[in-house]
C-alpha positions as CSV (number, residue, x, y, z in Angstrom):
1,M,196.4,-85.5,91.2
2,I,193.5,-87.5,89.9
3,S,194.2,-89.7,87.0
4,R,192.0,-89.5,84.0
5,T,191.3,-93.3,84.2
6,S,190.1,-93.1,87.8
7,N,188.1,-90.0,87.1
8,S,186.4,-91.5,84.1
9,S,185.7,-94.7,85.9
10,I,184.1,-92.7,88.8
11,M,181.9,-90.8,86.3
12,I,180.8,-94.1,84.7
13,I,179.9,-95.6,88.1
14,K,178.0,-92.4,89.1
15,K,176.0,-92.6,85.9
16,E,175.3,-96.3,86.5
17,L,174.3,-95.6,90.0
18,S,171.9,-92.8,89.0
19,H,170.3,-95.1,86.4
20,S,170.0,-97.9,88.9
21,L,168.4,-95.7,91.4
22,I,165.8,-94.6,88.9
23,N,165.2,-98.1,87.6
24,N,164.8,-99.5,91.1
25,N,162.3,-96.8,92.2
26,Y,164.9,-95.1,94.4
27,D,165.2,-98.1,96.6
28,L,168.5,-97.4,98.4
29,L,168.7,-101.0,99.7
30,C,168.4,-102.6,96.4
31,D,171.4,-105.0,95.8
32,E,172.5,-103.2,92.6
33,V,172.4,-99.8,94.2
34,L,174.3,-101.0,97.2
35,Q,176.9,-102.7,95.1
36,L,177.4,-99.6,92.9
37,S,177.5,-97.3,96.0
38,Q,180.2,-99.4,97.6
39,E,182.2,-99.5,94.4
40,L,182.0,-95.7,94.1
41,D,183.1,-95.4,97.7
42,T,186.1,-97.7,97.1
43,Q,187.2,-95.6,94.1
44,M,186.7,-92.2,95.7
45,L,188.2,-92.9,99.1
46,P,191.8,-92.7,98.0
47,I,191.1,-89.4,96.3
48,F,189.5,-88.0,99.4
49,Q,192.5,-89.2,101.4
50,Q,194.9,-87.6,99.0
51,Q,193.0,-84.3,99.3
52,L,193.0,-84.4,103.0
53,D,196.7,-85.2,103.1
54,F,197.4,-82.2,100.8
55,Y,195.3,-79.9,103.0
56,K,197.1,-81.1,106.2
57,D,200.5,-80.5,104.5
58,F,199.5,-77.1,103.3
59,K,198.2,-76.1,106.7
60,R,201.5,-77.2,108.3
61,L,203.4,-75.0,105.9
62,I,201.3,-72.0,106.6
63,E,201.6,-72.4,110.4
64,K,205.4,-72.4,110.3
């Protein structure tokens, strides 16, 4: 389950990233945009992994 803290921090980073993209004329290689993107990836990767693990476990249960 996603904690409220991680979910809210992800939302904050997404908003910052959105503003940064606009402020930097949608330059995807801008240092600020790259840093925020990497931070967002770092925060979201464990959540994606957890969802994938859940799916795999669920699929194994169904196949039995």
